[in-house]
N, CA and C atoms as an extended XYZ file, in Angstrom:
612
Properties=species:S:1:pos:R:3:atomname:S:1:resname:S:1:resid:I:1 pbc="F F F"
N        -7.353       28.035      -29.856 N   MET     1
C        -7.485       26.838      -30.686 CA  MET     1
C        -8.734       26.072      -30.277 C   MET     1
N        -9.519       25.653      -31.239 N   ASN     2
C       -10.718       24.892      -30.945 CA  ASN     2
C       -10.346       23.490      -30.460 C   ASN     2
N       -11.107       22.994      -29.505 N   ASP     3
C       -10.869       21.651      -28.993 CA  ASP     3
C       -11.310       20.645      -30.049 C   ASP     3
N       -10.381       19.777      -30.514 N   PRO     4
C       -10.769       18.806      -31.539 CA  PRO     4
C       -11.628       17.673      -30.989 C   PRO     4
N       -11.780       17.624      -29.676 N   SER     5
C       -12.590       16.566      -29.062 CA  SER     5
C       -13.646       17.205      -28.165 C   SER     5
N       -14.703       17.755      -28.769 N   PRO     6
C       -15.696       18.510      -27.983 CA  PRO     6
C       -16.444       17.673      -26.961 C   PRO     6
N       -16.387       16.346      -27.086 N   GLY     7
C       -17.076       15.500      -26.117 CA  GLY     7
C       -16.295       15.278      -24.841 C   GLY     7
N       -15.102       15.887      -24.751 N   TYR     8
C       -14.247       15.709      -23.578 CA  TYR     8
C       -14.025       17.041      -22.872 C   TYR     8
N       -13.800       16.959      -21.583 N   ARG     9
C       -13.358       18.123      -20.840 CA  ARG     9
C       -11.850       18.027      -20.689 C   ARG     9
N       -11.109       18.914      -21.306 N   SER    10
C        -9.654       18.867      -21.271 CA  SER    10
C        -9.130       19.636      -20.062 C   SER    10
N        -8.171       19.024      -19.362 N   LEU    11
C        -7.621       19.608      -18.137 CA  LEU    11
C        -6.091       19.578      -18.238 C   LEU    11
N        -5.487       20.610      -18.773 N   PRO    12
C        -4.025       20.639      -18.892 CA  PRO    12
C        -3.359       20.553      -17.520 C   PRO    12
N        -2.256       19.801      -17.445 N   CYS    13
C        -1.572       19.611      -16.163 CA  CYS    13
C        -0.649       20.771      -15.817 C   CYS    13
N        -0.203       21.522      -16.795 N   GLU    14
C         0.648       22.666      -16.510 CA  GLU    14
C        -0.135       23.697      -15.707 C   GLU    14
N         0.365       24.021      -14.531 N   GLY    15
C        -0.310       24.978      -13.660 CA  GLY    15
C        -1.417       24.381      -12.810 C   GLY    15
N        -1.703       23.096      -12.987 N   MET    16
C        -2.766       22.462      -12.200 CA  MET    16
C        -2.344       22.356      -10.737 C   MET    16
N        -3.250       22.649       -9.842 N   ASP    17
C        -2.999       22.515       -8.412 CA  ASP    17
C        -2.751       21.048       -8.062 C   ASP    17
N        -1.792       20.808       -7.149 N   ASP    18
C        -1.459       19.431       -6.774 CA  ASP    18
C        -2.669       18.666       -6.246 C   ASP    18
N        -3.516       19.347       -5.487 N   SER    19
C        -4.682       18.660       -4.910 CA  SER    19
C        -5.662       18.231       -5.995 C   SER    19
N        -5.771       19.032       -7.050 N   MET    20
C        -6.640       18.675       -8.168 CA  MET    20
C        -6.085       17.467       -8.919 C   MET    20
N        -4.775       17.468       -9.143 N   ALA    21
C        -4.144       16.329       -9.809 CA  ALA    21
C        -4.343       15.055       -8.988 C   ALA    21
N        -4.196       15.185       -7.680 N   TYR    22
C        -4.389       14.034       -6.797 CA  TYR    22
C        -5.818       13.508       -6.893 C   TYR    22
N        -6.796       14.401       -6.841 N   ARG    23
C        -8.199       13.984       -6.920 CA  ARG    23
C        -8.493       13.278       -8.237 C   ARG    23
N        -7.957       13.808       -9.327 N   LEU    24
C        -8.193       13.181      -10.626 CA  LEU    24
C        -7.579       11.782      -10.672 C   LEU    24
N        -6.324       11.678      -10.267 N   LEU    25
C        -5.647       10.386      -10.328 CA  LEU    25
C        -6.341        9.337       -9.477 C   LEU    25
N        -6.676        9.707       -8.237 N   THR    26
C        -7.264        8.722       -7.328 CA  THR    26
C        -8.728        8.427       -7.644 C   THR    26
N        -9.380        9.307       -8.395 N   SER    27
C       -10.761        9.058       -8.789 CA  SER    27
C       -10.852        8.256      -10.084 C   SER    27
N        -9.868        8.424      -10.961 N   LEU    28
C        -9.929        7.797      -12.278 CA  LEU    28
C        -9.201        6.455      -12.329 C   LEU    28
N        -8.124        6.314      -11.590 N   ILE    29
C        -7.369        5.065      -11.618 CA  ILE    29
C        -7.867        4.198      -10.469 C   ILE    29
N        -8.912        3.463      -10.743 N   VAL    30
C        -9.602        2.674       -9.717 CA  VAL    30
C       -10.029        1.317      -10.293 C   VAL    30
N       -10.227        0.313       -9.431 N   PRO    31
C        -9.802        0.290       -8.026 CA  PRO    31
C        -8.299        0.045       -7.932 C   PRO    31
N        -7.723        0.388       -6.778 N   ARG    32
C        -6.297        0.226       -6.570 CA  ARG    32
C        -6.050       -0.741       -5.407 C   ARG    32
N        -5.057       -1.629       -5.553 N   PRO    33
C        -4.736       -2.516       -4.425 CA  PRO    33
C        -4.185       -1.711       -3.253 C   PRO    33
N        -4.294       -2.271       -2.079 N   ILE    34
C        -3.841       -1.593       -0.861 CA  ILE    34
C        -2.663       -2.353       -0.271 C   ILE    34
N        -1.559       -1.639       -0.054 N   ALA    35
C        -0.425       -2.194        0.686 CA  ALA    35
C        -0.596       -1.787        2.149 C   ALA    35
N        -0.777       -2.773        3.003 N   TRP    36
C        -0.929       -2.519        4.440 CA  TRP    36
C         0.437       -2.795        5.054 C   TRP    36
N         1.177       -1.737        5.371 N   VAL    37
C         2.613       -1.856        5.610 CA  VAL    37
C         2.974       -1.766        7.093 C   VAL    37
N         3.709       -2.761        7.559 N   CYS    38
C         4.297       -2.737        8.898 CA  CYS    38
C         5.758       -2.326        8.797 C   CYS    38
N         6.169       -1.374        9.622 N   THR    39
C         7.573       -1.005        9.746 CA  THR    39
C         7.914       -0.917       11.231 C   THR    39
N         9.206       -0.895       11.508 N   LEU    40
C         9.656       -0.882       12.891 CA  LEU    40
C        10.184        0.501       13.259 C   LEU    40
N         9.616        1.074       14.326 N   GLU    41
C        10.077        2.355       14.836 CA  GLU    41
C        11.404        2.178       15.581 C   GLU    41
N        12.131        3.282       15.756 N   GLU    42
C        13.388        3.241       16.510 CA  GLU    42
C        13.155        2.746       17.928 C   GLU    42
N        11.975        3.061       18.479 N   SER    43
C        11.645        2.648       19.843 CA  SER    43
C        11.331        1.156       19.943 C   SER    43
N        11.120        0.505       18.797 N   GLY    44
C        10.758       -0.909       18.790 CA  GLY    44
C         9.283       -1.155       18.555 C   GLY    44
N         8.459       -0.102       18.585 N   SER    45
C         7.035       -0.278       18.324 CA  SER    45
C         6.808       -0.470       16.827 C   SER    45
N         5.692       -1.087       16.494 N   VAL    46
C         5.381       -1.416       15.103 CA  VAL    46
C         4.377       -0.416       14.541 C   VAL    46
N         4.774        0.239       13.458 N   ASN    47
C         3.895        1.178       12.766 CA  ASN    47
C         3.126        0.425       11.684 C   ASN    47
N         1.871        0.773       11.504 N   LEU    48
C         1.023        0.146       10.484 CA  LEU    48
C         0.290        1.231        9.721 C   LEU    48
N         0.349        1.206        8.393 N   ALA    49
C        -0.320        2.220        7.583 CA  ALA    49
C        -0.673        1.648        6.214 C   ALA    49
N        -1.807        2.096        5.634 N   PRO    50
C        -2.203        1.630        4.307 CA  PRO    50
C        -1.787        2.620        3.214 C   PRO    50
N        -1.425        2.076        2.051 N   PHE    51
C        -1.052        2.897        0.888 CA  PHE    51
C        -1.669        2.285       -0.363 C   PHE    51
N        -2.334        3.123       -1.152 N   SER    52
C        -2.978        2.602       -2.360 CA  SER    52
C        -2.305        3.056       -3.647 C   SER    52
N        -1.209        3.804       -3.538 N   SER    53
C        -0.381        4.073       -4.715 CA  SER    53
C         0.683        2.977       -4.723 C   SER    53
N         0.281        1.796       -5.190 N   PHE    54
C         1.036        0.570       -4.932 CA  PHE    54
C         0.767       -0.460       -6.019 C   PHE    54
N         1.819       -1.215       -6.382 N   ASN    55
C         1.642       -2.339       -7.295 CA  ASN    55
C         2.924       -3.158       -7.346 C   ASN    55
N         2.870       -4.274       -8.069 N   TYR    56
C         4.100       -5.030       -8.300 CA  TYR    56
C         4.753       -4.480       -9.557 C   TYR    56
N         6.087       -4.520       -9.606 N   VAL    57
C         6.800       -3.936      -10.741 CA  VAL    57
C         7.804       -4.886      -11.376 C   VAL    57
N         8.080       -6.032      -10.769 N   ALA    58
C         9.007       -7.001      -11.349 CA  ALA    58
C         8.748       -8.356      -10.714 C   ALA    58
N         9.185       -9.428      -11.414 N   HIS    59
C         9.004      -10.770      -10.859 CA  HIS    59
C        10.305      -11.551      -10.768 C   HIS    59
N        11.416      -10.977      -11.245 N   SER    60
C        12.689      -11.691      -11.223 CA  SER    60
C        13.825      -10.769      -10.776 C   SER    60
N        13.987      -10.560       -9.458 N   PRO    61
C        13.216      -11.133       -8.356 CA  PRO    61
C        11.883      -10.403       -8.192 C   PRO    61
N        10.975      -10.959       -7.393 N   PRO    62
C         9.710      -10.263       -7.169 CA  PRO    62
C         9.923       -8.927       -6.463 C   PRO    62
N         9.340       -7.873       -7.030 N   MET    63
C         9.526       -6.528       -6.479 CA  MET    63
C         8.211       -5.770       -6.485 C   MET    63
N         8.038       -4.942       -5.472 N   LEU    64
C         6.866       -4.090       -5.312 CA  LEU    64
C         7.308       -2.638       -5.331 C   LEU    64
N         6.362       -1.739       -5.596 N   ALA    65
C         6.646       -0.304       -5.508 CA  ALA    65
C         5.509        0.382       -4.777 C   ALA    65
N         5.876        1.222       -3.819 N   ILE    66
C         4.893        1.987       -3.052 CA  ILE    66
C         5.298        3.458       -3.092 C   ILE    66
N         4.391        4.303       -3.519 N   ASN    67
C         4.635        5.738       -3.484 CA  ASN    67
C         4.170        6.273       -2.129 C   ASN    67
N         5.067        6.956       -1.429 N   ILE    68
C         4.725        7.568       -0.142 CA  ILE    68
C         5.026        9.055       -0.247 C   ILE    68
N         3.982        9.869       -0.178 N   ASN    69
C         4.206       11.313       -0.258 CA  ASN    69
C         4.663       11.868        1.087 C   ASN    69
N         5.340       13.000        1.032 N   ARG    70
C         5.815       13.652        2.253 CA  ARG    70
C         4.667       14.351        2.971 C   ARG    70
N         4.867       14.662        4.247 N   ASN    71
C         3.925       15.486        4.994 CA  ASN    71
C         3.928       16.910        4.425 C   ASN    71
N         2.946       17.695        4.807 N   GLU    72
C         2.834       19.060        4.290 CA  GLU    72
C         4.051       19.910        4.625 C   GLU    72
N         4.718       19.615        5.751 N   ASP    73
C         5.903       20.389        6.125 CA  ASP    73
C         7.181       19.860        5.473 C   ASP    73
N         7.053       18.862        4.593 N   GLY    74
C         8.204       18.312        3.898 CA  GLY    74
C         8.872       17.142        4.597 C   GLY    74
N         8.451       16.842        5.815 N   SER    75
C         9.046       15.725        6.545 CA  SER    75
C         8.521       14.395        6.014 C   SER    75
N         9.245       13.323        6.332 N   LEU    76
C         8.834       11.998        5.900 CA  LEU    76
C         7.716       11.463        6.788 C   LEU    76
N         6.799       10.740        6.176 N   LYS    77
C         5.799       10.022        6.962 CA  LYS    77
C         6.502        8.910        7.743 C   LYS    77
N         5.850        8.444        8.801 N   ASP    78
C         6.468        7.442        9.666 CA  ASP    78
C         6.932        6.220        8.881 C   ASP    78
N         6.095        5.724        7.979 N   THR    79
C         6.450        4.523        7.219 CA  THR    79
C         7.712        4.746        6.399 C   THR    79
N         7.780        5.879        5.689 N   ALA    80
C         8.957        6.178        4.867 CA  ALA    80
C        10.198        6.335        5.732 C   ALA    80
N        10.061        7.041        6.859 N   ARG    81
C        11.209        7.248        7.743 CA  ARG    81
C        11.726        5.914        8.277 C   ARG    81
N        10.822        5.072        8.753 N   ASN    82
C        11.222        3.772        9.301 CA  ASN    82
C        11.835        2.881        8.224 C   ASN    82
N        11.212        2.874        7.067 N   LEU    83
C        11.676        2.017        5.984 CA  LEU    83
C        13.061        2.433        5.498 C   LEU    83
N        13.272        3.726        5.375 N   GLN    84
C        14.581        4.196        4.913 CA  GLN    84
C        15.664        3.994        5.968 C   GLN    84
N        15.273        3.995        7.231 N   ALA    85
C        16.246        3.794        8.310 CA  ALA    85
C        16.611        2.320        8.477 C   ALA    85
N        15.601        1.440        8.383 N   ASN    86
C        15.819        0.020        8.685 CA  ASN    86
C        15.915       -0.872        7.456 C   ASN    86
N        15.478       -0.358        6.300 N   LYS    87
C        15.543       -1.104        5.029 CA  LYS    87
C        14.665       -2.349        5.008 C   LYS    87
N        13.692       -2.434        5.903 N   GLU    88
C        12.835       -3.621        5.960 CA  GLU    88
C        11.393       -3.226        6.230 C   GLU    88
N        10.483       -4.084        5.757 N   CYS    89
C         9.065       -3.909        6.076 CA  CYS    89
C         8.342       -5.206        5.758 C   CYS    89
N         7.089       -5.254        6.147 N   VAL    90
C         6.200       -6.338        5.729 CA  VAL    90
C         4.983       -5.685        5.073 C   VAL    90
N         4.683       -6.121        3.850 N   VAL    91
C         3.526       -5.610        3.122 CA  VAL    91
C         2.426       -6.665        3.184 C   VAL    91
N         1.315       -6.290        3.759 N   GLN    92
C         0.158       -7.173        3.839 CA  GLN    92
C        -0.871       -6.797        2.786 C   GLN    92
N        -1.597       -7.793        2.284 N   LEU    93
C        -2.777       -7.563        1.452 CA  LEU    93
C        -3.976       -7.937        2.305 C   LEU    93
N        -4.928       -7.036        2.375 N   CYS    94
C        -6.009       -7.200        3.335 CA  CYS    94
C        -7.282       -7.752        2.699 C   CYS    94
N        -8.143       -8.247        3.558 N   ARG    95
C        -9.419       -8.802        3.137 CA  ARG    95
C       -10.499       -7.725        3.230 C   ARG    95
N       -11.625       -7.993        2.582 N   GLN    96
C       -12.747       -7.064        2.674 CA  GLN    96
C       -13.200       -6.897        4.120 C   GLN    96
N       -13.064       -7.947        4.911 N   SER    97
C       -13.467       -7.882        6.316 CA  SER    97
C       -12.548       -7.000        7.158 C   SER    97
N       -11.400       -6.581        6.591 N   ASP    98
C       -10.454       -5.724        7.309 CA  ASP    98
C       -10.759       -4.235        7.139 C   ASP    98
N       -11.841       -3.894        6.462 N   LEU    99
C       -12.114       -2.509        6.084 CA  LEU    99
C       -11.984       -1.534        7.252 C   LEU    99
N       -12.643       -1.797        8.355 N   ALA   100
C       -12.641       -0.853        9.478 CA  ALA   100
C       -11.223       -0.652       10.012 C   ALA   100
N       -10.460       -1.736       10.145 N   ALA   101
C        -9.102       -1.637       10.681 CA  ALA   101
C        -8.176       -0.923        9.698 C   ALA   101
N        -8.318       -1.208        8.398 N   VAL   102
C        -7.489       -0.539        7.392 CA  VAL   102
C        -7.724        0.965        7.441 C   VAL   102
N        -8.979        1.362        7.460 N   HIS   103
C        -9.312        2.787        7.472 CA  HIS   103
C        -8.799        3.454        8.751 C   HIS   103
N        -8.972        2.781        9.877 N   ALA   104
C        -8.527        3.355       11.150 CA  ALA   104
C        -7.007        3.477       11.207 C   ALA   104
N        -6.292        2.569       10.563 N   SER   105
C        -4.828        2.598       10.624 CA  SER   105
C        -4.233        3.745        9.813 C   SER   105
N        -5.056        4.425        9.025 N   ALA   106
C        -4.583        5.582        8.255 CA  ALA   106
C        -4.533        6.848        9.103 C   ALA   106
N        -5.107        6.817       10.299 N   ALA   107
C        -5.119        8.003       11.155 CA  ALA   107
C        -3.706        8.371       11.587 C   ALA   107
N        -3.449        9.656       11.707 N   ALA   108
C        -2.126       10.140       12.109 CA  ALA   108
C        -1.961        9.993       13.614 C   ALA   108
N        -0.978        9.202       14.018 N   LEU   109
C        -0.647        9.041       15.434 CA  LEU   109
C         0.750        9.606       15.673 C   LEU   109
N         1.054       10.002       16.895 N   PRO   110
C         2.410       10.485       17.191 CA  PRO   110
C         3.440        9.403       16.924 C   PRO   110
N         4.648        9.769       16.481 N   PRO   111
C         5.702        8.776       16.266 CA  PRO   111
C         5.927        7.941       17.521 C   PRO   111
N         6.075        6.639       17.330 N   GLY   112
C         6.289        5.743       18.459 CA  GLY   112
C         5.007        5.143       19.007 C   GLY   112
N         3.855        5.687       18.606 N   GLN   113
C         2.569        5.139       19.047 CA  GLN   113
C         2.089        4.157       17.996 C   GLN   113
N         1.941        2.902       18.358 N   SER   114
C         1.671        1.833       17.407 CA  SER   114
C         0.193        1.718       17.056 C   SER   114
N        -0.095        1.765       15.758 N   GLU   115
C        -1.466        1.533       15.284 CA  GLU   115
C        -1.895        0.100       15.586 C   GLU   115
N        -0.952       -0.822       15.523 N   VAL   116
C        -1.265       -2.222       15.823 CA  VAL   116
C        -1.779       -2.360       17.252 C   VAL   116
N        -1.091       -1.706       18.179 N   LYS   117
C        -1.503       -1.767       19.586 CA  LYS   117
C        -2.818       -1.043       19.793 C   LYS   117
N        -2.967        0.136       19.165 N   GLU   118
C        -4.201        0.909       19.326 CA  GLU   118
C        -5.415        0.140       18.828 C   GLU   118
N        -5.246       -0.645       17.775 N   LEU   119
C        -6.358       -1.385       17.179 CA  LEU   119
C        -6.528       -2.771       17.792 C   LEU   119
N        -5.665       -3.127       18.734 N   GLY   120
C        -5.779       -4.425       19.398 CA  GLY   120
C        -5.482       -5.593       18.482 C   GLY   120
N        -4.574       -5.403       17.531 N   MET   121
C        -4.253       -6.457       16.567 CA  MET   121
C        -3.060       -7.264       17.055 C   MET   121
N        -2.879       -8.451       16.473 N   SER   122
C        -1.803       -9.354       16.878 CA  SER   122
C        -0.735       -9.421       15.804 C   SER   122
N         0.482       -9.714       16.238 N   LEU   123
C         1.629       -9.841       15.344 CA  LEU   123
C         2.244      -11.225       15.485 C   LEU   123
N         2.893      -11.664       14.403 N   VAL   124
C         3.654      -12.916       14.442 CA  VAL   124
C         5.048      -12.628       13.902 C   VAL   124
N         6.067      -13.354       14.368 N   PRO   125
C         7.437      -13.083       13.915 CA  PRO   125
C         7.608      -13.364       12.424 C   PRO   125
N         8.458      -12.570       11.792 N   SER   126
C         8.831      -12.829       10.408 CA  SER   126
C        10.014      -13.786       10.375 C   SER   126
N        10.319      -14.305        9.190 N   GLN   127
C        11.400      -15.275        9.043 CA  GLN   127
C        12.669      -14.663        8.457 C   GLN   127
N        12.535      -13.528        7.738 N   HIS   128
C        13.671      -12.965        7.026 CA  HIS   128
C        13.968      -11.512        7.397 C   HIS   128
N        13.047      -10.862        8.079 N   VAL   129
C        13.245       -9.469        8.491 CA  VAL   129
C        12.874       -9.334        9.962 C   VAL   129
N        13.317       -8.241       10.572 N   ARG   130
C        13.023       -8.027       11.996 CA  ARG   130
C        11.596       -7.549       12.217 C   ARG   130
N        10.996       -6.965       11.189 N   VAL   131
C         9.635       -6.434       11.306 CA  VAL   131
C         8.644       -7.597       11.394 C   VAL   131
N         7.769       -7.621       12.402 N   PRO   132
C         6.796       -8.714       12.494 CA  PRO   132
C         5.671       -8.569       11.473 C   PRO   132
N         4.954       -9.667       11.283 N   ARG   133
C         3.839       -9.709       10.339 CA  ARG   133
C         2.518       -9.518       11.070 C   ARG   133
N         1.528       -9.017       10.354 N   LEU   134
C         0.204       -8.802       10.911 CA  LEU   134
C        -0.562      -10.115       10.879 C   LEU   134
N        -0.854      -10.651       12.037 N   ASP   135
C        -1.530      -11.948       12.144 CA  ASP   135
C        -2.926      -11.871       11.521 C   ASP   135
N        -3.251      -12.838       10.684 N   GLY   136
C        -4.584      -12.912       10.097 CA  GLY   136
C        -4.724      -12.244        8.747 C   GLY   136
N        -3.709      -11.505        8.305 N   ALA   137
C        -3.793      -10.883        6.977 CA  ALA   137
C        -3.839      -11.976        5.910 C   ALA   137
N        -4.535      -11.708        4.825 N   ALA   138
C        -4.673      -12.705        3.761 CA  ALA   138
C        -3.320      -13.069        3.180 C   ALA   138
N        -2.480      -12.070        2.984 N   VAL   139
C        -1.150      -12.262        2.411 CA  VAL   139
C        -0.168      -11.388        3.172 C   VAL   139
N         0.996      -11.933        3.471 N   GLN   140
C         2.073      -11.179        4.119 CA  GLN   140
C         3.325      -11.346        3.263 C   GLN   140
N         3.965      -10.238        2.912 N   MET   141
C         5.179      -10.292        2.098 CA  MET   141
C         6.315       -9.613        2.849 C   MET   141
N         7.318      -10.393        3.223 N   GLU   142
C         8.496       -9.830        3.886 CA  GLU   142
C         9.370       -9.173        2.817 C   GLU   142
N         9.748       -7.922        3.061 N   CYS   143
C        10.425       -7.135        2.023 CA  CYS   143
C        11.668       -6.434        2.535 C   CYS   143
N        12.588       -6.220        1.598 N   ARG   144
C        13.794       -5.435        1.851 CA  ARG   144
C        13.804       -4.253        0.878 C   ARG   144
N        14.133       -3.075        1.380 N   LEU   145
C        14.166       -1.880        0.538 CA  LEU   145
C        15.296       -1.986       -0.480 C   LEU   145
N        14.970       -1.829       -1.755 N   ASP   146
C        15.963       -1.869       -2.819 CA  ASP   146
C        16.451       -0.469       -3.170 C   ASP   146
N        15.524        0.468       -3.341 N   GLN   147
C        15.909        1.839       -3.664 CA  GLN   147
C        14.737        2.781       -3.439 C   GLN   147
N        15.070        4.060       -3.294 N   VAL   148
C        14.079        5.121       -3.159 CA  VAL   148
C        14.306        6.100       -4.310 C   VAL   148
N        13.251        6.418       -5.020 N   VAL   149
C        13.344        7.323       -6.165 CA  VAL   149
C        12.489        8.556       -5.886 C   VAL   149
N        13.118        9.730       -5.868 N   ASP   150
C        12.363       10.970       -5.732 CA  ASP   150
C        11.661       11.261       -7.056 C   ASP   150
N        10.381       11.567       -6.984 N   LEU   151
C         9.585       11.795       -8.183 CA  LEU   151
C         9.130       13.249       -8.275 C   LEU   151
N         9.009       13.727       -9.504 N   GLY   152
C         8.430       15.042       -9.743 CA  GLY   152
C         9.109       16.147       -8.970 C   GLY   152
N         8.304       16.905       -8.222 N   ARG   153
C         8.808       18.053       -7.470 CA  ARG   153
C         9.364       17.662       -6.103 C   ARG   153
N         9.478       16.379       -5.838 N   GLY   154
C        10.051       15.920       -4.579 CA  GLY   154
C         9.044       15.638       -3.492 C   GLY   154
N         7.764       15.835       -3.783 N   VAL   155
C         6.726       15.543       -2.788 CA  VAL   155
C         6.545       14.029       -2.641 C   VAL   155
N         6.717       13.315       -3.762 N   ASN   156
C         6.495       11.875       -3.775 CA  ASN   156
C         7.813       11.115       -3.841 C   ASN   156
N         7.879       10.023       -3.093 N   GLN   157
C         9.039        9.130       -3.140 CA  GLN   157
C         8.551        7.713       -3.437 C   GLN   157
N         9.128        7.113       -4.468 N   LEU   158
C         8.783        5.743       -4.829 CA  LEU   158
C         9.734        4.791       -4.117 C   LEU   158
N         9.181        3.931       -3.283 N   HIS   159
C         9.971        2.955       -2.532 CA  HIS   159
C         9.849        1.606       -3.242 C   HIS   159
N        10.958        1.125       -3.772 N   ILE   160
C        10.968       -0.148       -4.496 CA  ILE   160
C        11.496       -1.217       -3.552 C   ILE   160
N        10.718       -2.279       -3.400 N   LEU   161
C        10.988       -3.318       -2.413 CA  LEU   161
C        11.193       -4.661       -3.083 C   LEU   161
N        12.168       -5.410       -2.600 N   GLU   162
C        12.329       -6.797       -3.038 CA  GLU   162
C        11.613       -7.704       -2.042 C   GLU   162
N        10.778       -8.599       -2.567 N   VAL   163
C        10.051       -9.539       -1.712 CA  VAL   163
C        10.973      -10.706       -1.379 C   VAL   163
N        11.174      -10.946       -0.098 N   LEU   164
C        12.031      -12.038        0.362 CA  LEU   164
C        11.244      -13.309        0.629 C   LEU   164
N         9.962      -13.167        0.963 N   ALA   165
C         9.123      -14.336        1.241 CA  ALA   165
C         7.650      -13.940        1.161 C   ALA   165
N         6.849      -14.856        0.617 N   PHE   166
C         5.397      -14.716        0.604 CA  PHE   166
C         4.818      -15.642        1.671 C   PHE   166
N         3.826      -15.156        2.400 N   HIS   167
C         3.057      -15.995        3.313 CA  HIS   167
C         1.591      -15.812        2.923 C   HIS   167
N         0.979      -16.869        2.392 N   VAL   168
C        -0.371      -16.779        1.847 CA  VAL   168
C        -1.285      -17.705        2.639 C   VAL   168
N        -2.426      -17.193        3.052 N   ASP   169
C        -3.428      -18.008        3.746 CA  ASP   169
C        -3.660      -19.276        2.919 C   ASP   169
N        -3.460      -20.432        3.544 N   SER   170
C        -3.542      -21.694        2.812 CA  SER   170
C        -4.913      -21.929        2.192 C   SER   170
N        -5.954      -21.295        2.727 N   SER   171
C        -7.296      -21.473        2.158 CA  SER   171
C        -7.440      -20.785        0.805 C   SER   171
N        -6.473      -19.943        0.445 N   LEU   172
C        -6.551      -19.206       -0.814 CA  LEU   172
C        -5.780      -19.873       -1.950 C   LEU   172
N        -5.065      -20.969       -1.655 N   MET   173
C        -4.228      -21.595       -2.670 CA  MET   173
C        -4.551      -23.073       -2.816 C   MET   173
N        -4.416      -23.575       -4.054 N   ASP   174
C        -4.601      -25.009       -4.260 CA  ASP   174
C        -3.270      -25.735       -4.103 C   ASP   174
N        -3.289      -27.043       -4.302 N   GLU   175
C        -2.091      -27.847       -4.071 CA  GLU   175
C        -0.971      -27.553       -5.074 C   GLU   175
N        -1.302      -26.903       -6.186 N   LYS   176
C        -0.294      -26.556       -7.184 CA  LYS   176
C         0.245      -25.138       -7.011 C   LYS   176
N        -0.176      -24.465       -5.942 N   GLY   177
C         0.313      -23.124       -5.674 CA  GLY   177
C        -0.405      -22.033       -6.433 C   GLY   177
N        -1.577      -22.320       -6.984 N   ARG   178
C        -2.343      -21.318       -7.710 CA  ARG   178
C        -3.354      -20.677       -6.770 C   ARG   178
N        -3.530      -19.365       -6.905 N   VAL   179
C        -4.479      -18.642       -6.057 CA  VAL   179
C        -5.898      -18.900       -6.543 C   VAL   179
N        -6.772      -19.246       -5.617 N   ASN   180
C        -8.190      -19.447       -5.912 CA  ASN   180
C        -8.867      -18.081       -5.915 C   ASN   180
N        -9.141      -17.550       -7.106 N   LEU   181
C        -9.695      -16.204       -7.207 CA  LEU   181
C       -11.103      -16.105       -6.635 C   LEU   181
N       -11.820      -17.226       -6.590 N   GLU   182
C       -13.161      -17.193       -5.991 CA  GLU   182
C       -13.072      -17.025       -4.476 C   GLU   182
N       -12.020      -17.572       -3.885 N   ALA   183
C       -11.855      -17.484       -2.425 CA  ALA   183
C       -11.171      -16.187       -2.011 C   ALA   183
N       -10.314      -15.654       -2.887 N   TYR   184
C        -9.545      -14.456       -2.559 CA  TYR   184
C       -10.426      -13.225       -2.749 C   TYR   184
N       -10.691      -12.530       -1.670 N   ARG   185
C       -11.569      -11.362       -1.719 CA  ARG   185
C       -10.837      -10.158       -1.122 C   ARG   185
N        -9.892       -9.593       -1.861 N   PRO   186
C        -9.091       -8.482       -1.325 CA  PRO   186
C        -9.886       -7.184       -1.275 C   PRO   186
N        -9.493       -6.338       -0.352 N   LEU   187
C       -10.046       -4.991       -0.259 CA  LEU   187
C        -9.243       -4.084       -1.184 C   LEU   187
N        -9.914       -3.172       -1.864 N   ALA   188
C        -9.236       -2.233       -2.761 CA  ALA   188
C        -9.697       -0.815       -2.443 C   ALA   188
N        -8.997        0.158       -3.007 N   ARG   189
C        -9.286        1.570       -2.740 CA  ARG   189
C       -10.001        2.185       -3.918 C   ARG   189
N       -11.027        2.952       -3.624 N   TRP   190
C       -11.753        3.752       -4.598 CA  TRP   190
C       -11.303        5.200       -4.367 C   TRP   190
N       -12.104        6.160       -4.696 N   ALA   191
C       -11.745        7.568       -4.488 CA  ALA   191
C       -12.299        8.078       -3.164 C   ALA   191
N       -11.692        9.181       -2.668 N   GLY   192
C       -12.192        9.814       -1.452 CA  GLY   192
C       -12.234        8.829       -0.298 C   GLY   192
N       -13.355        8.763        0.434 N   PRO   193
C       -13.427        7.863        1.576 CA  PRO   193
C       -13.890        6.458        1.213 C   PRO   193
N       -13.967        6.157       -0.069 N   TYR   194
C       -14.608        4.922       -0.511 CA  TYR   194
C       -13.608        3.803       -0.813 C   TYR   194
N       -14.057        2.585       -0.529 N   TYR   195
C       -13.280        1.380       -0.798 CA  TYR   195
C       -14.078        0.500       -1.754 C   TYR   195
N       -13.412       -0.513       -2.292 N   ALA   196
C       -14.059       -1.398       -3.259 CA  ALA   196
C       -13.859       -2.844       -2.847 C   ALA   196
N       -14.815       -3.676       -3.240 N   GLN   197
C       -14.681       -5.103       -3.037 CA  GLN   197
C       -14.651       -5.796       -4.388 C   GLN   197
N       -14.197       -7.031       -4.375 N   ARG   198
C       -14.101       -7.761       -5.626 CA  ARG   198
C       -15.477       -7.978       -6.240 C   ARG   198
N       -15.590       -7.690       -7.517 N   GLY   199
C       -16.848       -7.917       -8.220 CA  GLY   199
C       -16.795       -9.232       -8.980 C   GLY   199
N       -17.473       -9.294      -10.097 N   ASP   200
C       -17.501      -10.504      -10.902 CA  ASP   200
C       -16.125      -10.770      -11.514 C   ASP   200
N       -15.807      -12.037      -11.660 N   ILE   201
C       -14.580      -12.436      -12.341 CA  ILE   201
C       -14.945      -12.749      -13.782 C   ILE   201
N       -14.344      -12.055      -14.731 N   LEU   202
C       -14.726      -12.157      -16.138 CA  LEU   202
C       -13.676      -12.893      -16.957 C   LEU   202
N       -14.138      -13.537      -18.007 N   LEU   203
C       -13.262      -14.149      -19.006 CA  LEU   203
C       -13.470      -13.441      -20.337 C   LEU   203
N       -12.403      -13.276      -21.148 N   PRO   204
C       -12.576      -12.612      -22.451 CA  PRO   204
C       -13.389      -13.497      -23.404 C   PRO   204
């Protein structure tokens, strides 16, 4: 059959290699917000990892969703394992100045070895969950796990979280509780090893 859209390169998903699908999705759906997630290990150490398959999905109550894929051997990543065991986490939104730490926190460390400690970062107690918050993050959201949904062939798990409390850097909000978009400069994810910063703010 002739392609009715000769100006496009068509890539059917049936039979497509998973790595190719991943590259397409992460290259085309950009920029993506980053969830910088703290969870508590069984040993008591704090795990920290970034995820860019992330967004908000409801506001009544406020809810977030983070997709966490399994390791190549089918086991759960540390964040997913901790979250499913303890039902709690803290999701941070990071600043552009956090780039080096965000990237470094994605490195694979042995279970029980804290990225927070390795990076020399500080923690502050949370008010509603046992998991501490990352000191200095632009935004900290204390969350409780609502449900886990297995997606597709089972490689991906969608973790849906209810936000119990927002902690927002006071310099980013006005007296009416509105976020100052000129002051808020979040870090976002591009494709491959690349990250994005906030560009111009446009009006229609």
